[in-house]
N, C-alpha and C positions, 0 to 999 in steps of 0.2 A: 503493498500501499504506500500510497505518496500524497503527499499534500503541498501545494503552493505556499508562496508565504504569505501571500495576501489572504489565504484561506487561515493561516494559522494568526495571522494578526485578527481576524474577526472571530475566529472561535476563541481566544483568550481574552478577548477585549483589548489589546497592544494598539502601539501606536506604530504603522509602516513606517520604515524609511529605507528606500533601496526597491529592488526590483523583486516587485510581487509575484512574478511569474516563474521565478526560481523554484525547482522543485526540491523537496526534502524527502529523504528514502528515512533516515534513522534520526535517532537522537542520543547522543555521544559527549562524554568529557572533553572538552577543552583541548587538552593535549593530546587525544585520541581521533579527533572529529576529521574528517574528510570531506573533499566539495561539496558531496551530497548530504552531509550530515548537519544536523542542527544541533549549537551547543548554547550555552548560557555564562551570562556575565553577571554576578550576584553584589557585587562590591568593587572599591576602587583597587584593591590588592589583584582581583584577576584580571584587571586589564593589562598589566605587565606579561601576562602570558599570551596576549593576541597575538605577537610578532612573530610567535613560532609555531600558531595554530593555522591549521588546514580547513577549519570550519567554513562551510558555504553560507552558513547564515548564523545569527546571532540573536538569541534573547537577554537584552542588555535592559539593568537595573535604570529606570527613569531619573534623569537627572545627571547620567555619566556621559563624559564626552569621549565617544567612539565614531571613527568615521573611516571612511574607504571600505565599508562592509554591507552588505544586505542584511538590514537588525528590523527586529520589533522591539520596540522600548515597551517595558511593563513595570509598574510598582513592584511587582511580586514575580521576578524570574522564575523561580523553583516551581510556585503554583502554576505558572504559567505552563512551564517546560511538564510538569505532571499532566495537564491536559492535552499538551501534544502527545505525549507517551502513550496516553491511554486512546488516543483515537489510532494513533499508527501502530500500535500494539495491542486489538482489542483480544479481550478471552474469546476461547474457542469453546462454546460450548457444546456437550452432548447433544444429539438430536432430542428432541422433544417426544417423550413417552418412555414406557418401562420397557426396558431390554428382556430379551427372552431369557437371559441367564440370571435375573435380578428374581428376588423372594419377595413379595409384597401381599402381606394376609389379606385376606378381602374383606376385613373390617375396617382397615386404614382407610384415611379419607383423603385423596389428592386433589390437589386444586388443579386450577386450567393451567395448561404448560409448563407440568412439573416434567423434570428429567430424572432417571433413575438408573445409573450404568450398570453394567454388568459384575454380580456378584453382592451387589448391596443386597441387604436383607432389613425389609420395613415390617417390624410385627404388629400385633393385632393392636387397634383404636390408636394409632399414630395419627398425628394430622399434619399434613403439609400444605403450605400456603400455596398461594399463585406463584407460579414461576421458581419454585424453588427446586435445586439442581443438588442430586445427590450422586458423589462420585463412586468409583469401584470399589467395592470392597467394604462400602460404610455400612455399621450395626447402628437400626433406629429402634430402640426397644420399647416395649410397650406403652402407649398412651405419651409418649414424647410428641410435642409440638414446636414446628419450626414455622416461624413466619414469612410470609411473601419476599420474594426476590432473595433469600437467603441462599449461599451456595456454601457445600459441604465437600471438602475436598477427599480424596481417596483413604480408605482404611481409619477415617474417623469413628469413634465409639461412643454413642450416647446411650446412657443408663437410662433407667425408668425414672420418671418425676424430673425429667429436663425440660426446661421452656426454653425456648431462643426466639429472639425478636424477629422484625423484618432487616432486610437488607444488612444483613451479617456474613462475615467471609471467617469459615473455619478450616484451616489447612490441614494436610496430609498429617496424621498420627495423633491428632488431640484426642482426649479421654474427656470426656464431662459426665462428671455426676458418679463418678467411683465412689466408694465409701471413704468416707473421711477417718483421719486416723484417731480413733476416740476408743480408750479401753480405761476399767476400771480393774485396780489390782489388789485380790485379797488374799492375804497369807502368800505372798510371792506369784501368785497365779495371776494372769493378764484375761482378763473377760473382756470380749467384745461388746462394745455399745451400738445397737443399731442405728445407722445413719439413714433415716429416712426423710429428712428435708428436702432432697433433691438441690437444684440448681436453677435458678432462672435470669438468664441472659437477656438484655434489653435490645432495643433498636440499634441498628449501624455499629457493634461491636467486631472486631476483629480478632481472632484468635490464632496463634503462631502455630507453626509445627511441633508436635510431639509436647505440648502444654498440656496440663492436668489440671483441672479446677473440680474439687472434690465437693460432694454432697453434704449438707448441712445435716446436724444430727437430729434435729427436731421442725428447725425453721430453714428457707433455703439459703444456700450460698447464693450472693446475689452481685451482678456485674453491670453497673449503670450505663446508658445509652454514649455512645460514641469512643468508648473506652479502646484504647487499642493494646494488646498484649503479643509481645514477641514471641519467637522459638522458645522452647525448655524453660517454660516458666510456670512454678507450683504455686499452687492458690488451695490453702488447706480449709477446711470444712468451717462453714458459719461467717466467713469473709462477706464483709458488706463495702464492696467497692464503688465509688460515684461514678460520676458523669466526667468523660473527656479525661480520662487518667491513663498514663502512659506507662506500661510495665516491660521494661526491657530485659534483654536474653539473661535467663538463669535467674530470674528474681525468684525469692521462696518467702512466701507468707505462711507463718504457722496459723493456727487456727484462731478463730474470732476477734479478726482484727478490722477496724473501721476507718476505709482509706478514702479521704475526701476528695471533693471534686478536683480536677485538675492537677491532681498529684503527679510527678514523675519520678520514678524509681529508677534507678539508671544501673548497667548489668551488675548482676552479683550480689545485688542488696537483699538483705534478709532482715526480716520484721519478726521478732518474737510475740509469742500469742497473746492477746486480750488487750492492744495498744490501739490508741488514736493517732493516726496522721493526718494533721489537719489541711483544711482546703489550699491549694496552690504550693504545697510543702515540697522541696525537692531534695533527694539524697544522692551524694556522688556514688562512682562504682563500688562495688566492694564493700559498702556501707553496713556496718550490723545495726539496725534501729532496736535500741535494747527497752527504750520507754517513750512514753508517748512525744509526738513532734508537732509543734504548734502550727497554727493556720503562717504559711507563707514562709515559713521557717527553712532555711539551707543548710543541709548537715553532712559529715562525712565521718570517716574513721569507723575504728574500732575498740570500744564499743563507740556509737557515734558522739559526736558534738557539733557545735555549731561551725560551720564551715570555715569561719575566719580563723577560729582558735586551731582547729585542725590544719590549718596552712601554716600559721606560727609555729605548733609543734611539728609537723614534718620538717620546716625549713632547720629548727633545732636539732632534729634528729639526725640531720645530715652531717652535722660538727660532731656528734658523739664520740666517735675515736679520737679527734683532737681535743676535746673536753676532757677526755678520760687521761692524755698525757697530761694536760696543763694537771689537772686535779691530783695526778700522782707527783708531778713536781711541786706543788705548791704542799701537799703532805711532809714531802723530804724536807724541805724549807723548817714547815713547822716543828718537826722533829728535831732538827739541827738547833732551833731556835730553843728549844724546850732545854735541851742538852747543854747549850750555853748557859742559860738562865741559872740551871742546876748547879755548873762549874763555878760560876763567878758569886752567886750568893752567897756570903759567909752564914756559917753555922751562930745561931745567936744562943744559943744553949751550950 
């Protein structure tokens, strides 16, 4: 598929400057782009890379001075590039209908335009909204509901008591609704606590490959609207995750946390159980959150601390070998001074 630069300007709402008839086949990074490729310049620093770039056309941040190129100026170049990429690389959906090699229980209800790929299993009383796409090998358990337009990629497992909203995207290998890790220990014996609360996923949620969201114990584990979950994320039972949250790769949430709207937890952040992370809070990579985090707070470290303090601690830690040598030298001087005082002080008795 190809687009003209004029069509790209129309599609993105940008301002065309140059040859609108130029044809674009791909979107590529600035350093790798070729004459039929489109790239973008999102800040003044990137302008320096233009001299070496062979990109045929550019989306450039409005206000930057760039000349001698075919350009679409835009206030948000990365957003514009995303729009172009979606147009150039449309998703290839399986044919509408149920494949002969899929198994669908007669009591399951399938909306208009549903796609079910080979070896998928749809159990009794499941409900699939209009336009839902089910990939190969997906298992949809009894009574699961999936909202209109949601895409479920290959080998996803949806346990009973899972509800998924509209226009969600669930990547391959994700598991929703497995038992939460709940046990009671009596006389050294671990007895399983039934996990019957299920999982509720709101609209426009994306769940990355091989991520797991456990069922709640009595009430559902919940994920709010527009939240985006990366690959290999673990969400324990009873978590309540707000709207527009970002959970990056390998984040792990123990049970019963409250994660506020617009929170960002970066890679490998861990959250102990029964904590609150306030609206708009952010955690740096590999952070260990061990107590409540206030709204808008930025934290880092193990255990977590305010980001500014962590930076000072980290900076100081880089001098630890030097500080150790200085401390040993000071201790030797103190010992020498004490010996000098002992030898020069007369005995009064």
